[in-house]
C-alpha positions as CSV (number, residue, x, y, z in Angstrom):
1,M,28.9,-30.4,13.6
2,D,31.8,-32.7,14.2
3,I,35.1,-31.0,15.0
4,S,36.6,-32.6,11.9
5,S,34.8,-30.1,9.8
6,T,36.9,-27.3,11.3
7,I,40.0,-29.0,9.9
8,L,38.8,-28.7,6.3
9,K,39.6,-25.6,4.3
10,P,36.8,-23.0,4.6
11,R,34.0,-23.6,2.1
12,K,33.9,-21.1,-0.8
13,N,31.0,-18.8,-0.4
14,T,28.7,-19.3,-3.4
15,R,25.3,-18.0,-4.4
16,Q,22.4,-19.7,-2.8
17,I,19.6,-21.4,-4.8
18,Q,16.7,-23.4,-3.7
19,V,15.5,-26.7,-5.1
20,G,12.1,-27.2,-3.5
21,K,12.7,-27.0,0.2
22,V,16.4,-27.7,-0.1
23,K,18.9,-24.8,-0.1
24,I,22.1,-25.2,-2.0
25,G,25.2,-23.0,-1.7
26,G,25.5,-19.8,0.3
27,G,26.6,-21.7,3.5
28,A,23.7,-24.2,3.4
29,L,24.4,-27.8,4.4
30,I,25.9,-29.9,1.6
31,S,23.1,-32.0,0.2
32,V,23.1,-35.5,-1.1
33,Q,21.5,-36.4,-4.5
34,S,20.8,-39.6,-6.4
35,M,18.8,-40.7,-9.4
36,T,16.0,-43.2,-9.9
37,T,16.6,-46.2,-12.2
38,T,12.9,-46.9,-12.8
39,K,10.9,-45.8,-15.8
40,T,9.4,-42.5,-14.7
41,A,6.1,-43.4,-16.3
42,D,5.9,-46.2,-13.6
43,V,4.6,-43.9,-10.9
44,E,4.3,-46.4,-8.1
45,G,7.7,-48.0,-8.8
46,T,9.4,-44.7,-9.1
47,L,7.8,-43.3,-5.9
48,G,8.9,-46.5,-4.1
49,Q,12.5,-45.9,-5.1
50,I,12.3,-42.2,-4.2
51,Y,11.1,-43.1,-0.7
52,E,14.0,-45.7,-0.4
53,L,16.5,-43.0,-1.5
54,A,15.1,-40.5,1.0
55,A,15.4,-43.0,3.8
56,A,19.0,-43.8,2.8
57,G,20.0,-40.1,3.0
58,A,19.1,-38.5,-0.3
59,D,18.0,-34.9,0.0
60,I,17.1,-34.5,-3.7
61,V,16.2,-37.1,-6.3
62,R,16.5,-36.8,-10.1
63,C,14.3,-38.6,-12.5
64,T,14.7,-38.9,-16.3
65,C,12.2,-37.1,-18.4
66,N,12.8,-38.4,-21.9
67,E,9.3,-38.9,-23.2
68,R,5.7,-37.6,-22.7
69,E,4.8,-40.5,-20.5
70,A,7.7,-39.6,-18.2
71,A,6.5,-36.0,-17.9
72,E,3.0,-37.3,-17.2
73,G,4.5,-39.6,-14.5
74,L,6.3,-36.6,-12.9
75,A,3.0,-34.8,-12.6
76,K,1.7,-37.6,-10.4
77,I,5.0,-38.3,-8.6
78,I,5.9,-34.7,-7.5
79,P,2.9,-34.1,-5.2
80,R,3.6,-37.3,-3.4
81,S,7.4,-37.2,-3.2
82,P,9.1,-36.8,0.2
83,V,12.0,-34.8,-1.4
84,P,12.4,-32.3,-4.2
85,I,12.5,-33.8,-7.7
86,I,14.8,-32.7,-10.6
87,A,14.0,-33.7,-14.2
88,D,17.0,-34.9,-16.2
89,I,16.8,-33.6,-19.8
90,H,19.2,-34.6,-22.6
91,F,18.0,-34.2,-26.2
92,H,14.5,-32.8,-26.3
93,H,13.7,-29.3,-25.2
94,E,10.0,-30.1,-25.2
95,M,10.6,-32.6,-22.4
96,A,12.1,-29.8,-20.3
97,L,9.1,-27.6,-20.9
98,A,6.8,-30.6,-20.1
99,A,8.7,-31.3,-16.9
100,L,8.3,-27.6,-15.8
101,E,4.6,-28.0,-16.5
102,A,4.5,-31.1,-14.4
103,G,5.9,-29.0,-11.4
104,V,9.5,-30.2,-11.1
105,N,11.7,-28.5,-8.5
106,G,14.7,-28.3,-10.8
107,L,16.1,-29.2,-14.2
108,R,19.4,-30.7,-15.3
109,L,20.4,-29.7,-18.9
110,N,23.4,-31.3,-20.7
111,P,24.9,-28.6,-22.9
112,G,26.6,-31.2,-25.1
113,N,23.3,-32.8,-26.0
114,L,20.9,-29.8,-26.1
115,R,22.6,-27.4,-28.4
116,K,20.1,-25.1,-30.1
117,P,20.4,-21.6,-28.6
118,E,16.8,-20.6,-29.1
119,E,15.6,-23.8,-27.4
120,I,18.0,-23.4,-24.5
121,K,16.8,-19.8,-24.0
122,Q,13.2,-20.8,-24.2
123,I,13.7,-23.3,-21.4
124,A,15.6,-20.8,-19.2
125,A,12.8,-18.2,-19.7
126,E,10.1,-20.6,-18.7
127,A,12.2,-21.8,-15.7
128,K,12.6,-18.1,-14.7
129,D,8.9,-17.5,-14.8
130,R,8.3,-20.5,-12.6
131,G,11.2,-19.9,-10.2
132,V,12.8,-23.2,-11.0
133,P,16.7,-23.6,-10.9
134,I,18.7,-25.3,-13.6
135,R,21.9,-27.3,-13.3
136,I,24.3,-26.9,-16.2
137,G,25.4,-30.5,-16.3
138,V,28.6,-30.6,-18.3
139,N,30.0,-34.1,-19.0
140,A,33.4,-34.9,-20.4
141,G,31.9,-37.8,-22.3
142,S,29.3,-35.7,-24.2
143,L,30.9,-32.3,-24.9
144,H,29.9,-30.2,-27.9
145,P,31.9,-31.5,-30.9
146,D,33.3,-28.0,-31.6
147,L,34.9,-28.0,-28.1
148,Y,36.5,-31.5,-28.6
149,T,38.0,-30.1,-31.8
150,K,39.1,-26.8,-30.3
151,Y,40.8,-28.4,-27.2
152,N,41.9,-31.6,-28.9
153,G,39.8,-33.6,-26.4
154,A,37.9,-33.2,-23.1
155,T,40.1,-31.0,-21.0
156,P,39.3,-28.9,-17.9
157,E,39.3,-25.8,-20.1
158,A,36.9,-27.4,-22.6
159,L,34.4,-28.3,-19.8
160,I,34.6,-24.7,-18.4
161,E,34.0,-23.2,-21.8
162,S,30.9,-25.4,-22.2
163,V,29.6,-23.9,-19.0
164,E,30.3,-20.4,-20.2
165,M,28.5,-21.0,-23.5
166,E,25.4,-22.1,-21.6
167,L,25.6,-19.2,-19.1
168,N,25.7,-16.8,-22.0
169,Y,22.4,-18.1,-23.4
170,F,20.9,-17.9,-19.9
171,R,22.1,-14.3,-19.5
172,E,20.3,-13.3,-22.7
173,V,17.0,-14.0,-20.9
174,D,18.2,-12.7,-17.6
175,F,18.3,-16.1,-15.9
176,D,20.9,-16.9,-13.2
177,D,19.2,-19.4,-10.9
178,V,21.9,-21.8,-11.7
179,K,24.2,-24.5,-10.3
180,I,27.0,-26.1,-12.2
181,S,28.6,-29.5,-12.6
182,V,31.7,-30.4,-14.7
183,K,31.9,-34.2,-14.4
184,A,34.3,-36.7,-15.8
185,S,35.0,-40.4,-15.2
186,S,38.7,-39.5,-14.8
187,V,39.3,-38.4,-11.2
188,P,42.2,-36.0,-12.0
189,L,40.2,-34.4,-14.8
190,M,37.2,-34.1,-12.7
191,V,39.1,-32.5,-9.8
192,R,40.9,-30.0,-11.9
193,S,37.7,-29.1,-13.8
194,Y,35.9,-28.3,-10.5
195,E,38.9,-26.3,-9.2
196,L,38.7,-24.1,-12.3
197,A,35.0,-23.8,-12.0
198,S,35.4,-22.7,-8.4
199,E,37.9,-20.1,-9.4
200,K,35.8,-18.8,-12.2
201,F,32.2,-18.9,-11.0
202,D,30.3,-18.1,-7.8
203,Y,27.4,-20.4,-8.6
204,P,27.0,-23.5,-6.4
205,L,28.7,-26.6,-7.6
206,H,27.3,-30.1,-7.8
207,L,30.1,-32.6,-7.4
208,G,30.4,-36.0,-8.9
209,V,32.6,-38.5,-10.8
210,T,30.5,-39.6,-13.7
211,E,30.1,-43.2,-14.6
212,A,32.3,-44.2,-11.7
213,G,31.3,-47.9,-12.1
214,P,30.3,-50.6,-9.7
215,P,31.5,-50.9,-6.1
216,P,34.1,-51.2,-4.7
217,S,36.1,-49.5,-7.5
218,G,33.3,-47.0,-8.2
219,L,33.0,-46.1,-4.6
220,I,36.8,-45.5,-4.4
221,K,36.9,-43.3,-7.6
222,A,33.9,-41.3,-6.5
223,T,35.2,-40.8,-3.0
224,A,38.6,-39.8,-4.3
225,G,37.2,-37.0,-6.4
226,I,34.4,-35.7,-4.2
227,A,36.3,-35.9,-0.9
228,T,39.4,-34.2,-2.4
229,L,37.2,-31.2,-3.4
230,L,35.3,-31.1,-0.2
231,F,38.5,-31.0,1.7
232,E,39.5,-28.0,-0.4
233,G,36.2,-26.2,0.5
234,I,34.7,-26.8,-2.9
235,G,31.2,-28.2,-3.4
236,D,27.6,-27.6,-2.3
237,T,25.8,-30.8,-3.3
238,I,27.1,-34.2,-4.2
239,R,26.1,-37.4,-6.1
240,Y,27.8,-40.8,-6.3
241,S,27.3,-42.2,-9.8
242,L,27.5,-45.9,-9.2
243,T,26.6,-48.9,-11.3
244,A,24.5,-50.3,-8.5
245,D,21.2,-49.9,-6.6
246,P,20.9,-46.1,-6.3
247,V,20.2,-46.5,-2.6
248,E,23.9,-47.3,-2.3
249,E,24.6,-43.9,-3.9
250,A,22.6,-42.1,-1.3
251,K,24.2,-44.1,1.6
252,A,27.7,-43.4,0.3
253,G,27.0,-39.7,-0.1
254,R,25.6,-39.4,3.4
255,Q,28.3,-41.4,5.0
256,L,31.0,-39.4,3.3
257,L,29.6,-36.1,4.6
258,E,29.3,-37.6,8.1
259,A,32.9,-38.9,7.9
260,L,34.1,-35.4,7.0
261,G,32.0,-33.8,9.8
262,L,30.0,-31.9,7.2
263,R,26.6,-33.5,8.3
264,E,25.5,-34.6,11.7
265,R,25.7,-38.4,12.2
266,R,22.2,-39.9,11.9
267,G,23.3,-43.6,11.8
268,I,25.9,-45.9,13.2
269,D,29.6,-45.2,12.6
270,L,31.3,-48.5,13.3
271,I,35.0,-48.6,13.8
272,A,37.0,-51.8,14.4
273,C,40.6,-52.8,14.8
274,P,42.3,-54.6,12.0
275,S,43.2,-57.5,14.3
276,C,46.6,-58.8,15.4
277,G,48.2,-61.7,17.1
278,R,46.6,-60.8,20.4
279,A,43.0,-60.9,19.0
280,E,40.8,-63.2,21.0
281,V,37.9,-63.3,18.5
282,D,37.2,-63.2,14.8
283,V,37.1,-59.4,14.6
284,I,35.8,-59.3,11.1
285,K,32.9,-61.7,11.9
286,V,31.9,-59.8,15.1
287,A,32.2,-56.4,13.5
288,T,30.1,-57.5,10.5
289,L,27.4,-59.0,12.7
290,A,27.4,-55.9,14.9
291,Q,27.1,-53.5,12.0
292,A,24.2,-55.4,10.4
293,R,22.3,-55.3,13.7
294,L,23.1,-51.8,14.6
295,E,22.4,-50.3,11.2
296,E,18.8,-51.5,11.5
297,L,18.4,-49.2,14.6
298,K,19.5,-46.0,12.8
299,L,21.1,-44.6,16.0
300,P,23.5,-41.7,15.8
301,L,26.3,-43.4,17.6
302,Q,30.0,-44.3,17.0
303,V,30.5,-47.9,18.0
304,A,33.8,-49.8,18.3
305,V,34.6,-53.5,18.0
306,M,38.1,-54.3,19.3
307,G,39.8,-57.7,19.1
308,C,41.4,-57.6,22.5
309,V,41.2,-55.9,25.9
310,V,44.8,-54.9,26.2
311,N,44.5,-51.7,24.2
312,G,41.0,-51.8,22.9
313,P,39.0,-49.6,25.3
314,G,41.8,-47.1,25.4
315,E,42.3,-46.9,21.7
316,A,38.6,-46.5,21.1
317,R,37.9,-44.2,24.1
318,A,36.4,-41.6,21.8
319,A,33.7,-44.0,20.7
320,D,30.3,-43.6,22.3
321,L,30.2,-47.4,22.9
322,G,32.4,-50.4,22.2
323,I,33.2,-53.9,23.1
324,A,36.6,-55.7,23.3
325,A,37.3,-59.4,23.6
326,G,39.4,-61.1,26.3
327,R,39.5,-64.6,27.8
328,H,36.3,-65.7,26.0
329,R,34.5,-62.7,27.4
330,G,33.5,-59.3,26.0
331,H,34.3,-56.0,27.8
332,L,31.6,-53.5,27.1
333,F,32.7,-49.9,27.5
334,I,31.2,-46.4,27.1
335,K,33.6,-43.6,26.3
336,G,36.5,-45.9,27.3
337,K,35.1,-46.9,30.7
338,I,34.2,-50.5,31.3
339,V,30.5,-50.9,32.2
340,K,29.9,-54.7,31.8
341,V,31.6,-58.0,31.2
342,V,29.6,-60.5,29.2
343,P,30.2,-64.1,27.7
344,E,31.9,-64.1,24.3
345,D,28.8,-65.5,22.5
346,E,26.7,-62.6,23.9
347,M,29.0,-59.8,22.7
348,V,26.9,-58.6,19.8
349,E,23.6,-58.8,21.6
350,A,25.0,-56.9,24.6
351,L,26.4,-54.3,22.3
352,V,23.0,-53.8,20.6
353,E,21.1,-53.7,23.9
354,E,23.5,-51.1,25.3
355,A,23.3,-49.0,22.2
356,I,19.5,-48.7,22.5
357,K,19.8,-47.8,26.2
358,L,22.6,-45.3,25.5
359,A,20.5,-43.5,22.9
360,E,17.5,-43.4,25.2
361,E,19.2,-42.5,28.5
362,G,22.4,-40.8,27.6
363,V,26.1,-41.3,28.6
364,E,25.9,-40.2,32.3
365,A,23.0,-42.4,33.1
366,R,24.5,-45.5,31.5
367,L,27.9,-44.9,33.2
368,A,26.0,-44.6,36.5
369,A,24.3,-47.9,35.8
370,A,27.6,-49.7,35.2
371,D,28.4,-53.0,36.9
372,K,30.6,-52.0,39.9
373,N,32.8,-55.1,39.5
374,A,33.2,-54.8,35.7
375,A,36.3,-52.7,35.7
376,K,38.1,-55.1,38.2
377,E,37.1,-58.1,36.1
378,A,38.2,-56.5,33.0
379,E,41.7,-55.6,34.5
380,L,42.1,-59.3,35.5
381,D,41.4,-60.4,32.0
382,R,43.8,-57.8,30.6
383,Q,46.6,-58.9,32.9
384,E,46.0,-62.6,32.1
385,L,46.2,-61.8,28.4
386,L,49.4,-59.9,28.8
387,S,51.0,-62.7,30.8
388,Q,50.0,-65.2,28.0
389,K,51.0,-63.2,24.9
390,G,53.2,-60.4,26.2
391,A,53.0,-56.7,25.8
392,D,54.6,-56.7,22.4
393,V,52.6,-59.4,20.5
394,N,53.6,-57.9,17.1
395,S,57.3,-58.1,18.0
396,S,57.7,-54.4,17.1
397,E,60.5,-53.9,19.7
398,I,62.6,-56.6,18.0
399,V,62.2,-54.8,14.7
400,I,63.0,-51.4,16.3
401,D,66.2,-53.0,17.8
402,K,67.3,-54.2,14.4
403,I,66.7,-50.7,12.9
404,R,68.8,-49.1,15.7
405,R,71.6,-51.6,15.3
406,K,71.6,-51.5,11.5
407,Y,71.0,-47.8,10.8
């Protein structure tokens, strides 16, 4: 695990459940979920999307089960799926029973939509017999009308009471193989609801900002809610609910966990400077091209693209690999050490080639294979750039002097 994970607050110890082969809670790795947008009756189309989601980082995939044809589709999908499948149930308890018959690995029930106690208990009893967990999926937008009235709207307390009502039905049939979500489209409401849920229950929590919307605003809202809670040590599995290709949900979930050090990096983490007056290349263009090429390789590396050679290699010394521009050349570096100098128009290609070799051979071998003259050439370029543009290209010292004289 990345050292960043040790900076986060310790995760709350929750019960552990198992969705197919994926463990949730009880110290298990935080998992990523997404949901198909195909008709579940379209077996091949749905399976195709499930495989895309799994490749993008989804550990679990949810499919709607709203009609008999969908349940029949699940019966064909589940044996061929690369990840566990959860059936999403809203209004018809018969569809939950049919999904269980089809062999699903989990159910999601919305207490606001499926309200008859006897039907809820029937589903829980059947799930218990089959060893299938259920997510109590409370949504601020579809609470039981009585709770809206009691609390004068969707409040954190209303969402928690909805969970408690469902749990009481489950307890009547001795079912506790449960995980909980208390989602809202309002980030503050969502965060506070999960904080209350974490205080009150020891069941694993499924995090998400519901109906977050399309990127980029949807990504920002979802990240604001999910990351806040993960930093507090709250959450066992996550889903981005975006108005977009669900593959983007899986990617975002995986990248967030990697960024927080909660999952090992399995793809490229590209960092780049924001550019300044000293930049020798179009940093945005080079970084965009590099990211597109490197993402195809799926290498677990942190790669830096820096606009100049004055501070670039030093600032990005923690990166596995990077390149900085200077005097129409690119300075390729590994862990801050210059290993090669290449023409400017070959920067991206050189970066890609070195990434492949670095993944195959390791850091020590690639440093040993460095061009012996590279560091000297790089220093000449650095000094030339300093003589042309100065050490304080952003004029920060002038600003500092004004502050000192004025204040």
